SETORRO-29829 format. One record per residue: x, y, z of N, C-alpha, C in turn; residue in three letters. Coordinates in steps of 0.05 Angstrom, whole numbers, padded with zeros to 5 digits, always signed. Example, Ala and Ser with C-alpha at 12.3 -4.5 7.8 and 13.67 -1.06 7.14 Angstrom:
+00264-00114+00156+00246-00090+00156+00264-00066+00156ALA +00257-00045+00142+00273-00021+00143+00258+00001+00157SER 
This chain:
+02028+01558+02058+02025+01580+02040+02052+01590+02030UNK +02055+01595+02004+02080+01605+01993+02082+01634+02001UNK +02105+01642+02012+02110+01669+02020+02126+01682+01997UNK +02114+01699+01982+02128+01712+01959+02146+01734+01969UNK +02136+01751+01986+02151+01774+01997+02140+01780+02024UNK +02156+01795+02039+02146+01803+02066+02154+01832+02071UNK +02138+01844+02088+02144+01872+02097+02129+01877+02122UNK +02137+01898+02136+02123+01908+02160+02107+01932+02152UNK +02086+01938+02168+02070+01962+02163+02062+01974+02189UNK +02065+02000+02191+02057+02015+02215+02033+02033+02207UNK +02011+02029+02220+01987+02044+02213+01968+02025+02198UNK +01947+02016+02210+01929+01996+02198+01901+02007+02195UNK +01900+02033+02187+01874+02046+02183+01864+02039+02155UNK +01850+02059+02143+01836+02054+02117+01857+02047+02095UNK +01879+02062+02094+01899+02057+02073+01917+02034+02081UNK +01930+02036+02104+01949+02016+02112+01936+01989+02116UNK +01912+01989+02128+01899+01963+02133+01890+01950+02108UNK +01880+01965+02089+01871+01953+02063+01894+01944+02046UNK +01917+01959+02047+01941+01950+02032+01951+01924+02045UNK +01951+01922+02071+01959+01897+02085+01941+01874+02076UNK +01915+01879+02075+01896+01859+02067+01901+01850+02039UNK +01907+01868+02021+01912+01861+01993+01938+01844+01991UNK +01958+01851+02007+01983+01836+02007+01978+01807+02017UNK +01963+01805+02038+01957+01779+02050+01942+01761+02030UNK +01924+01773+02015+01909+01757+01995+01928+01748+01972UNK +01950+01762+01968+01969+01755+01948+01990+01735+01958UNK +01987+01726+01983+02005+01707+01994+02030+01718+02006UNK +02030+01744+02011+02054+01757+02023+02052+01755+02053UNK +02074+01757+02066+02075+01757+02095+02076+01786+02104UNK +02057+01793+02122+02055+01821+02131+02057+01821+02161UNK +02075+01837+02172+02077+01842+02201+02067+01870+02206UNK +02047+01873+02223+02034+01898+02227+02034+01909+02255UNK +02035+01935+02257+02033+01949+02283+02014+01972+02281UNK +01996+01974+02301+01978+01996+02303+01974+02002+02333UNK +01975+02026+02340+01973+02033+02369+01946+02024+02380UNK +01926+02023+02363+01899+02014+02372+01896+01984+02369UNK +01916+01971+02358+01914+01942+02353+01902+01936+02326UNK +01910+01913+02315+01900+01905+02289+01870+01896+02291UNK +01856+01900+02270+01828+01892+02269+01825+01861+02269UNK +01802+01852+02277+01798+01823+02276+01799+01812+02248UNK +01790+01829+02229+01790+01821+02200+01819+01815+02192UNK +01837+01833+02199+01865+01829+02191+01878+01806+02205UNK +01871+01803+02231+01882+01780+02246+01872+01754+02234UNK +01847+01753+02228+01836+01729+02215+01848+01724+02188UNK +01856+01745+02174+01867+01743+02147+01896+01733+02148UNK +01909+01734+02173+01935+01723+02176+01957+01743+02181UNK +01951+01768+02187+01972+01787+02193+01986+01779+02219UNK +02013+01783+02219+02028+01777+02243+02031+01803+02258UNK +02014+01806+02279+02014+01831+02294+02036+01832+02315UNK +02049+01856+02316+02068+01861+02338+02057+01883+02356UNK +02063+01882+02381+02053+01901+02400+02072+01924+02405UNK +02097+01920+02397+02117+01941+02402+02133+01945+02375UNK +02140+01970+02370+02155+01976+02346+02181+01961+02344UNK +02194+01958+02367+02220+01944+02367+02218+01915+02358UNK +02194+01904+02359+02191+01876+02351+02194+01871+02322UNK +02193+01892+02305+02198+01888+02277+02226+01877+02271UNK +02244+01884+02288+02272+01876+02284+02275+01846+02287UNK +02258+01833+02303+02260+01804+02307+02240+01788+02291UNK +02220+01801+02279+02199+01786+02265+02202+01788+02234UNK +02220+01806+02225+02224+01809+02196+02253+01800+02189UNK +02256+01789+02166+02282+01781+02157+02297+01805+02144UNK +02323+01808+02150+02338+01830+02138+02344+01824+02109UNK +02347+01844+02092+02342+01872+02098+02312+01877+02099UNK +02304+01889+02121+02276+01893+02127+02264+01916+02111UNK +02238+01914+02105+02223+01936+02092+02199+01941+02109UNK +02196+01966+02118+02173+01974+02135+02159+01998+02123UNK +02133+01995+02118+02117+02016+02107+02103+02031+02129UNK +02101+02058+02126+02088+02074+02146+02064+02088+02133UNK +02040+02084+02144+02016+02097+02135+02002+02111+02158UNK +02013+02134+02166+02002+02150+02187+02001+02179+02178UNK +01985+02196+02191+01983+02224+02182+02010+02238+02181UNK +02012+02256+02161+02037+02271+02158+02042+02289+02182UNK +02067+02296+02186+02074+02315+02207+02092+02303+02228UNK +02091+02314+02252+02109+02306+02274+02107+02276+02280UNK +02084+02264+02276+02081+02235+02282+02099+02218+02265UNK +02105+02227+02241+02123+02212+02223+02151+02213+02234UNK +02160+02237+02242+02187+02240+02253+02190+02224+02279UNK +02169+02224+02296+02170+02209+02320+02172+02179+02315UNK +02157+02170+02296+02157+02141+02289+02183+02133+02277UNK +02194+02150+02259+02220+02144+02247+02242+02143+02268UNK +02241+02162+02286+02261+02162+02307+02261+02137+02324UNK +02237+02129+02332+02235+02105+02348+02242+02080+02332UNK +02233+02078+02308+02238+02054+02291+02268+02051+02285UNK +02281+02074+02280+02309+02072+02272+02328+02062+02294UNK +02318+02063+02319+02334+02053+02341+02338+02022+02340UNK +02319+02009+02326+02319+01980+02326+02325+01967+02299UNK +02330+01984+02278+02336+01973+02252+02366+01972+02247UNK +02374+01959+02226+02402+01956+02219+02408+01968+02192UNK +02433+01973+02186+02440+01984+02159+02429+01965+02137UNK +02420+01978+02116+02408+01966+02092+02378+01960+02095UNK +02367+01964+02120+02338+01963+02122+02326+01987+02109UNK +02300+01985+02102+02287+02007+02087+02261+02015+02101UNK +02257+02041+02104+02232+02051+02114+02218+02066+02092UNK +02192+02061+02088+02177+02074+02067+02155+02091+02080UNK +02154+02117+02073+02133+02134+02082+02113+02136+02059UNK +02090+02123+02063+02069+02122+02042+02048+02143+02046UNK +02050+02160+02066+02030+02181+02071+02035+02206+02054UNK +02020+02226+02060+02021+02251+02045+02040+02271+02058UNK +02065+02263+02063+02085+02281+02075+02095+02301+02054UNK +02105+02323+02064+02116+02344+02047+02143+02334+02037UNK +02148+02339+02011+02172+02328+01998+02198+02339+02010UNK +02198+02364+02020+02221+02374+02033+02228+02360+02059UNK +02206+02352+02074+02210+02336+02098+02222+02308+02091UNK +02214+02298+02068+02223+02271+02060+02253+02272+02053UNK +02263+02294+02041+02291+02296+02036+02307+02298+02062UNK +02296+02314+02081+02309+02316+02107+02310+02289+02121UNK +02288+02275+02120+02287+02249+02134+02306+02229+02121UNK +02307+02229+02095+02326+02211+02081+02355+02217+02090UNK +02362+02242+02091+02390+02249+02098+02396+02241+02127UNK +02377+02243+02144+02381+02235+02172+02384+02205+02175UNK +02367+02190+02161+02368+02161+02163+02391+02148+02148UNK +02398+02159+02126+02420+02147+02110+02446+02150+02125UNK +02448+02170+02143+02471+02172+02160+02474+02149+02179UNK +02453+02134+02183+02454+02110+02200+02454+02085+02183UNK +02455+02088+02156+02456+02066+02138+02428+02055+02132UNK +02408+02069+02141+02380+02060+02136+02369+02076+02112UNK +02358+02062+02093+02347+02075+02069+02318+02085+02075UNK +02312+02108+02063+02285+02119+02066+02274+02124+02039UNK +02250+02114+02034+02236+02117+02008+02210+02132+02012UNK +02206+02154+01998+02181+02169+01999+02163+02159+01977UNK +02139+02151+01984+02121+02139+01965+02094+02154+01966UNK +02087+02168+01945+02061+02180+01943+02041+02158+01935UNK +02019+02156+01949+01999+02135+01944+01973+02147+01936UNK +01963+02139+01912+01938+02149+01902+01919+02126+01896UNK +01894+02133+01894+01873+02114+01888+01853+02110+01910UNK +01858+02123+01933+01840+02122+01955+01837+02094+01967UNK +01815+02090+01982+01810+02064+01994+01806+02043+01973UNK +01793+02049+01952+01788+02030+01930+01815+02020+01919UNK +01834+02039+01916+01860+02032+01906+01875+02014+01925UNK +01873+02019+01951+01886+02002+01970+01875+01974+01969UNK +01850+01971+01963+01837+01944+01962+01843+01930+01936UNK +01841+01945+01913+01842+01932+01887+01867+01938+01871UNK +01884+01955+01882+01909+01962+01868+01913+01992+01868UNK +01934+02001+01882+01939+02029+01885+01957+02040+01862UNK +01961+02066+01863+01980+02079+01845+02002+02091+01862UNK +02027+02083+01857+02050+02091+01874+02070+02108+01858UNK +02080+02129+01871+02101+02146+01860+02123+02146+01880UNK +02146+02134+01874+02167+02129+01893+02192+02146+01888UNK +02203+02156+01909+02229+02170+01908+02248+02159+01928UNK +02274+02157+01921+02294+02146+01939+02319+02139+01925UNK +02338+02128+01940+02362+02119+01927+02358+02091+01914UNK +02375+02083+01896+02371+02059+01881+02370+02034+01899UNK +02386+02034+01921+02386+02010+01938+02360+02007+01953UNK +02349+02029+01963+02324+02027+01977+02301+02020+01958UNK +02301+02032+01934+02281+02025+01915+02282+01996+01907UNK +02306+01985+01903+02309+01957+01895+02296+01938+01915UNK +02297+01946+01941+02286+01928+01962+02256+01929+01962UNK +02244+01953+01958+02215+01956+01961+02199+01955+01935UNK +02212+01958+01912+02197+01959+01887+02181+01934+01882UNK +02192+01910+01887+02176+01886+01883+02150+01885+01900UNK +02152+01897+01924+02128+01898+01941+02108+01918+01930UNK +02118+01941+01921+02099+01961+01911+02086+01951+01885UNK +02100+01937+01869+02089+01927+01844+02067+01906+01850UNK +02070+01891+01871+02049+01871+01879+02024+01886+01889UNK +02028+01909+01902+02005+01923+01914+01992+01943+01894UNK +02006+01949+01872+01997+01969+01853+01978+01956+01832UNK +01961+01973+01821+01946+01965+01797+01966+01963+01774UNK +01958+01949+01753+01976+01946+01730+01985+01973+01719UNK +02011+01976+01716+02023+02001+01706+02019+02024+01725UNK +02013+02018+01750+02008+02039+01770+02031+02044+01789UNK +02055+02042+01779+02079+02046+01796+02100+02060+01780UNK +02113+02080+01792+02135+02094+01779+02157+02100+01799UNK +02182+02096+01791+02205+02106+01806+02210+02134+01795UNK +02202+02154+01811+02203+02182+01801+02231+02194+01801UNK +02248+02184+01819+02275+02195+01820+02286+02195+01849UNK +02305+02213+01855+02319+02213+01881+02300+02220+01903UNK +02310+02219+01928+02293+02226+01952+02278+02252+01948UNK +02252+02251+01956+02235+02274+01954+02217+02274+01930UNK +02225+02261+01908+02210+02263+01883+02183+02247+01884UNK +02182+02226+01901+02157+02212+01903+02135+02229+01915UNK +02142+02242+01937+02122+02259+01950+02117+02285+01934UNK +02137+02295+01920+02132+02319+01904+02113+02312+01881UNK +02118+02289+01868+02100+02281+01846+02072+02277+01856UNK +02068+02266+01880+02041+02262+01891+02029+02289+01898UNK +02045+02308+01907+02035+02335+01913+02024+02349+01889UNK +02039+02347+01867+02029+02358+01841+02003+02344+01833UNK +02003+02318+01836+01979+02302+01830+01955+02313+01846UNK +01959+02318+01872+01937+02328+01888+01927+02355+01879UNK +01946+02372+01870+01939+02398+01860+01921+02396+01835UNK +01929+02379+01817+01913+02374+01793+01885+02364+01801UNK +01885+02346+01820+01860+02334+01830+01841+02356+01840UNK +01852+02376+01855+01835+02397+01866+01823+02414+01843UNK +01840+02420+01823+01830+02435+01800+01807+02420+01785UNK +01811+02394+01782+01790+02378+01769+01765+02377+01786UNK +01768+02373+01812+01744+02373+01829+01728+02399+01827UNK +01742+02422+01827+01729+02447+01825+01714+02450+01799UNK +01727+02442+01777+01715+02445+01750+01690+02427+01748UNK +01692+02402+01758+01669+02384+01757+01647+02395+01774UNK +01653+02405+01798+01633+02416+01816+01619+02440+01803UNK +01633+02457+01789+01621+02480+01776+01603+02471+01753UNK +01612+02450+01739+01596+02439+01717+01570+02427+01727UNK +01571+02413+01750+01546+02402+01762+01527+02424+01770UNK +01538+02446+01781+01521+02469+01788+01506+02480+01764UNK +01520+02482+01741+01507+02491+01717+01486+02472+01707UNK +01492+02446+01708+01472+02427+01699+01447+02427+01717UNK +01451+02430+01743+01429+02430+01762+01411+02455+01758UNK +01422+02476+01747+01406+02501+01745+01399+02509+01717UNK +01400+02489+01698+01391+02495+01671+01362+02505+01673UNK +01356+02529+01661+01331+02542+01666+01306+02531+01652UNK +01309+02515+01631+01286+02508+01615+01278+02479+01616UNK +01292+02463+01630+01286+02434+01631+01302+02421+01653UNK +01290+02402+01667+01304+02387+01687+01321+02366+01674UNK +01347+02370+01674+01365+02352+01659+01369+02326+01675UNK +01372+02304+01660+01379+02278+01672+01409+02277+01676UNK +01418+02287+01698+01447+02290+01703+01460+02263+01705UNK +01446+02243+01716+01457+02216+01718+01465+02206+01690UNK +01447+02209+01671+01452+02199+01644+01474+02216+01630UNK +01474+02242+01636+01495+02259+01624+01522+02250+01634UNK +01525+02245+01660+01550+02236+01671+01558+02209+01660UNK +01538+02192+01656+01543+02165+01644+01554+02168+01616UNK +01543+02187+01601+01552+02192+01574+01581+02203+01575UNK +01586+02222+01593+01612+02234+01594+01635+02214+01600UNK +01629+02194+01616+01650+02176+01623+01655+02154+01602UNK +01641+02156+01580+01644+02137+01558+01654+02152+01533UNK +01680+02155+01531+01691+02167+01507+01695+02197+01506UNK +01684+02211+01526+01686+02240+01525+01715+02249+01533UNK +01721+02274+01527+01748+02285+01534+01751+02286+01564UNK +01730+02289+01579+01732+02293+01608+01727+02267+01623UNK +01725+02244+01610+01720+02219+01624+01742+02215+01645UNK +01734+02206+01668+01753+02203+01691+01740+02188+01713UNK +01757+02180+01733+01746+02167+01757+01729+02186+01773UNK +01736+02212+01773+01720+02231+01788+01692+02234+01776UNK +01690+02234+01749+01664+02234+01736+01649+02209+01743UNK +01663+02186+01745+01650+02161+01752+01639+02163+01781UNK +01654+02175+01799+01646+02178+01826+01621+02196+01828UNK +01621+02217+01812+01598+02235+01812+01573+02220+01801UNK +01577+02204+01780+01555+02188+01770+01545+02169+01791UNK +01563+02156+01806+01555+02137+01826+01538+02151+01848UNK +01545+02176+01854+01530+02191+01874+01502+02196+01864UNK +01499+02204+01839+01472+02209+01828+01456+02183+01826UNK +01471+02161+01821+01458+02135+01818+01444+02127+01845UNK +01456+02135+01867+01444+02130+01893+01424+02152+01901UNK +01417+02168+01881+01397+02189+01885+01406+02209+01907UNK +01431+02217+01905+01441+02237+01924+01426+02263+01920UNK +01420+02277+01941+01408+02303+01939+01429+02324+01948UNK +01438+02339+01929+01460+02358+01935+01451+02377+01957UNK +01426+02384+01958+01417+02404+01978+01420+02393+02006UNK +01422+02366+02009+01425+02354+02036+01454+02350+02044UNK +01473+02357+02026+01501+02353+02032+01512+02379+02045UNK +01525+02378+02068+01535+02403+02080+01555+02416+02060UNK +01552+02443+02055+01569+02457+02036+01596+02465+02047UNK +01606+02449+02065+01632+02454+02077+01652+02434+02067UNK +01673+02443+02053+01692+02424+02041+01717+02424+02058UNK +01724+02401+02069+01747+02398+02087+01770+02386+02071UNK +01795+02392+02079+01818+02379+02067+01841+02380+02087UNK +01862+02365+02082+01884+02363+02101+01907+02382+02095UNK +01905+02399+02075+01923+02421+02072+01947+02417+02054UNK +01950+02393+02042+01975+02388+02026+01977+02407+02003UNK +01955+02413+01989+01957+02429+01965+01965+02458+01972UNK +01960+02467+01997+01970+02493+02006+02000+02494+02002UNK +02014+02471+02009+02043+02470+02006+02051+02474+01977UNK +02035+02462+01959+02042+02465+01930+02039+02494+01921UNK +02019+02508+01930+02016+02536+01923+02040+02552+01933UNK +02048+02546+01958+02072+02560+01969+02097+02553+01952UNK +02100+02528+01945+02123+02520+01928+02122+02535+01901UNK +02099+02537+01889+02096+02550+01863+02104+02579+01865UNK +02097+02592+01887+02105+02620+01891+02135+02623+01892UNK +02148+02605+01907+02177+02606+01910+02190+02599+01883UNK +02178+02581+01868+02189+02573+01842+02181+02592+01819UNK +02164+02611+01826+02153+02631+01807+02141+02617+01783UNK +02124+02596+01789+02109+02582+01768+02080+02587+01773UNK +02066+02599+01753+02038+02606+01757+02020+02581+01757UNK +02004+02578+01777+01984+02556+01778+01957+02567+01787UNK +01946+02585+01771+01921+02599+01779+01897+02581+01784UNK +01894+02559+01769+01871+02542+01773+01873+02527+01799UNK +01897+02516+01805+01900+02501+01830+01898+02520+01854UNK +01910+02544+01851+01908+02563+01873+01879+02572+01878UNK +01864+02576+01857+01836+02585+01860+01819+02562+01872UNK +01826+02537+01866+01811+02515+01877+01814+02515+01908UNK +01837+02522+01917+01842+02524+01946+01825+02547+01958UNK +01825+02570+01944+01809+02593+01954+01780+02585+01956UNK +01770+02569+01937+01742+02561+01938+01735+02544+01962UNK +01755+02528+01970+01751+02512+01995+01748+02531+02019UNK +01764+02551+02019+01762+02570+02042+01735+02584+02042UNK +01725+02591+02018+01698+02603+02016+01677+02585+02028UNK +01679+02559+02024+01659+02540+02034+01659+02539+02065UNK +01681+02547+02077+01684+02545+02106+01677+02571+02121UNK +01673+02592+02106+01670+02619+02118+01641+02624+02124UNK +01633+02619+02149+01605+02624+02157+01601+02653+02165UNK +01622+02668+02170+01620+02696+02178+01618+02715+02154UNK +01633+02708+02133+01632+02723+02107+01637+02753+02112UNK +01657+02760+02129+01663+02788+02133+01673+02801+02107UNK +01686+02786+02089+01695+02797+02064+01671+02807+02048UNK +01648+02792+02049+01624+02800+02034+01612+02825+02047UNK +01612+02825+02073+01601+02849+02087+01617+02874+02080UNK +01644+02871+02079+01661+02893+02073+01656+02904+02044UNK +01652+02885+02025+01646+02893+01998+01619+02908+01997UNK +01599+02898+02012+01573+02911+02013+01575+02939+02023UNK +01592+02943+02044+01595+02970+02055+01607+02989+02034UNK +01628+02980+02020+01641+02997+02000+01622+03004+01977UNK +01607+02983+01968+01588+02988+01946+01566+03007+01955UNK +01557+03005+01980+01537+03024+01990+01549+03052+01991UNK +01574+03055+01998+01586+03081+02001+01590+03094+01974UNK +01600+03080+01954+01606+03093+01928+01582+03094+01909UNK +01563+03076+01912+01541+03076+01893+01514+03075+01904UNK +01512+03077+01930+01486+03075+01943+01472+03049+01940UNK +01488+03028+01935+01476+03001+01931+01464+02991+01958UNK +01442+02977+01957+01428+02970+01982+01444+02948+01997UNK +01438+02946+02023+01448+02923+02038+01427+02901+02035UNK +01438+02877+02031+01420+02854+02029+01407+02852+02002UNK +01390+02832+01998+01377+02828+01971+01356+02849+01965UNK +01354+02855+01940+01335+02876+01931+01321+02865+01906UNK +01294+02865+01906+01279+02857+01883+01284+02875+01859UNK +01288+02901+01865+01293+02920+01843+01319+02914+01830UNK +01340+02910+01845+01366+02904+01834+01366+02877+01820UNK +01352+02858+01831+01350+02832+01818+01338+02834+01790UNK +01316+02851+01788+01303+02855+01762+01322+02869+01743UNK +01337+02888+01753+01356+02903+01736+01379+02884+01727UNK +01387+02866+01745+01409+02847+01738+01400+02828+01715UNK +01375+02820+01716+01365+02801+01696+01358+02815+01670UNK +01350+02840+01671+01341+02854+01647+01361+02873+01635UNK +01384+02875+01647+01404+02894+01638+01416+02888+01611UNK +01417+02863+01603+01429+02855+01578+01407+02848+01558UNK +01408+02860+01534+01389+02854+01513+01401+02833+01495UNK +01388+02810+01492+01399+02789+01475+01418+02772+01491UNK +01430+02753+01478+01449+02735+01492+01435+02712+01505UNK +01435+02711+01531+01423+02689+01546+01393+02686+01540UNK +01384+02663+01533+01356+02659+01525+01338+02657+01549UNK +01318+02675+01550+01299+02675+01573+01271+02668+01564UNK +01267+02656+01540+01240+02650+01531+01227+02628+01547UNK +01202+02623+01541+01188+02601+01555+01180+02579+01536UNK +01173+02556+01546+01165+02534+01529+01189+02520+01518UNK +01184+02502+01499+01205+02486+01487+01223+02503+01469UNK +01247+02494+01465+01266+02507+01448+01269+02491+01423UNK +01266+02504+01400+01268+02490+01374+01295+02479+01370UNK +01296+02455+01359+01322+02443+01353+01333+02452+01326UNK +01316+02468+01312+01325+02479+01286+01341+02504+01290UNK +01365+02501+01299+01382+02524+01306+01400+02533+01284UNK +01400+02519+01261+01418+02528+01240+01445+02516+01243UNK +01463+02521+01224+01490+02509+01224+01507+02519+01247UNK +01523+02501+01257+01543+02508+01278+01566+02523+01265UNK +01578+02542+01280+01600+02557+01269+01627+02546+01278UNK +01626+02528+01298+01651+02516+01308+01646+02488+01318UNK +01666+02472+01319+01664+02445+01329+01670+02443+01358UNK +01656+02426+01373+01662+02423+01401+01685+02404+01405UNK +01695+02403+01430+01717+02385+01436+01707+02359+01448UNK 
């Protein structure tokens, strides 16, 4: 087998393992380490497994390139510290996880003092991207980038790779990407809620989503994923209304405050995640207490208040019964 390129990889889970599998299919040599051991699938595919981190130094040709796909935080520092003991000047370590960009700058400065290059690479596309071609945003010095860029291009989807700039920019770019993603998720989720509750007809949401992903302004992979969920006849009522996340976008909100850059949509999307997790809802109880104190508003649901809420506005929202005529007259504005 022709060996086009080679690299090491630490972390053989959903992202690291699938990227390794993609590389092996492309004829690349991959040396892998995972504390739980490599899967039989990867071993059968030809990965060269090492049992100790120090073994990378003897199984890879210098200048070595080693990718890390493990959770962000102290584990990255621990792995970098151990790995750097066995590497040589001009070797390159790539952090492909969702680390904070400030940590990446600090890690680069520490490693370059030993002559080891550090490249921060934001990786997008999820598990599907790891299998079929990921999207990479890389930050680092020119020497480190030159060593790993050919590898990233092999693993990326076409046009799915960018050298963002100096150390830290890869993970910063990915962090902004994640913030945009959260805003889009929130908007799509709210749109689905509106479609589900249209009062006069049960809408065919699957077909609406299929239409939207073909030529509409909001066509996107997220809309495709929503369509795929409806295609499998997902019942939203059966999905737990608790939205979990790993917290990276919180960092972006904090950065935006320090930078004095308003990001209200992204910030609100984070707040909505917190709402989904709040089973105590003390904030709602506090509001109910205050409304009761100043206006005598009842505690809990009230049929009287519900009737008032629905009948308080004359005109506007259509509350008629039966079919709605399509003879609505001329439109006064064009849609987007």
